[in-house]
C-alpha positions in Angstrom: -85.6 16.6 3.9 -85.0 16.7 7.3 -81.5 16.9 8.8 -81.5 13.1 10.0 -83.0 12.1 6.3 -80.5 11.1 3.8 -80.2 9.7 0.2 -78.6 6.3 0.2 -78.9 5.1 -3.2 -79.6 6.3 -6.9 -80.1 4.2 -10.0 -80.8 4.9 -13.6 -82.8 3.0 -16.2 -83.7 4.1 -19.5 -84.2 8.0 -18.8 -85.6 7.3 -15.4 -84.0 7.9 -12.0 -84.8 5.7 -9.1 -83.6 7.0 -5.6 -83.9 5.5 -2.1 -83.8 7.8 1.0 -83.6 6.9 4.5 -85.9 8.5 7.1 -84.6 8.0 10.8 -87.7 7.0 12.2 -89.6 5.4 9.4 -87.2 3.5 7.3 -86.4 3.5 3.4 -88.6 5.1 0.8 -88.2 4.8 -2.9 -88.7 7.9 -5.3 -88.6 8.1 -9.1 -87.8 10.8 -11.5 -89.6 10.2 -14.9 -88.5 11.5 -18.2 -90.9 14.4 -17.8 -88.9 15.3 -14.7 -92.0 14.3 -12.6 -91.0 13.2 -9.1 -93.2 10.3 -8.0 -93.3 7.9 -4.8 -95.4 5.2 -3.7 -95.6 6.5 -0.2 -94.3 3.3 1.4 -91.7 2.9 3.8 -89.5 -0.4 3.4 -87.3 -1.9 6.2 -84.2 -2.2 3.7 -82.7 0.0 0.9 -82.7 -3.1 -1.2 -86.4 -3.6 -0.7 -87.0 0.2 -1.6 -84.9 0.1 -4.7 -86.6 -3.2 -5.8 -90.0 -1.0 -5.4 -88.7 1.5 -7.6 -87.4 -0.8 -10.3 -90.5 -2.6 -10.4 -92.5 0.4 -11.0 -90.1 1.8 -13.8 -90.3 -1.8 -15.4 -94.1 -1.6 -15.2 -94.6 1.9 -16.6 -91.6 2.2 -19.0 
């Protein structure tokens, strides 16, 4: 992460961690840590943190 990037939300669902980071010039991005401790991201930037979190939750619900 660069100095102006920050983690803005973290949530947990049944062994998965969902995080949202804010990137100053790009927006919000979700990332997921699965039960095997792999870190995953869809590579998409969202205009709001809630949209990014919703994308992360949808991913976990789909692949859980």
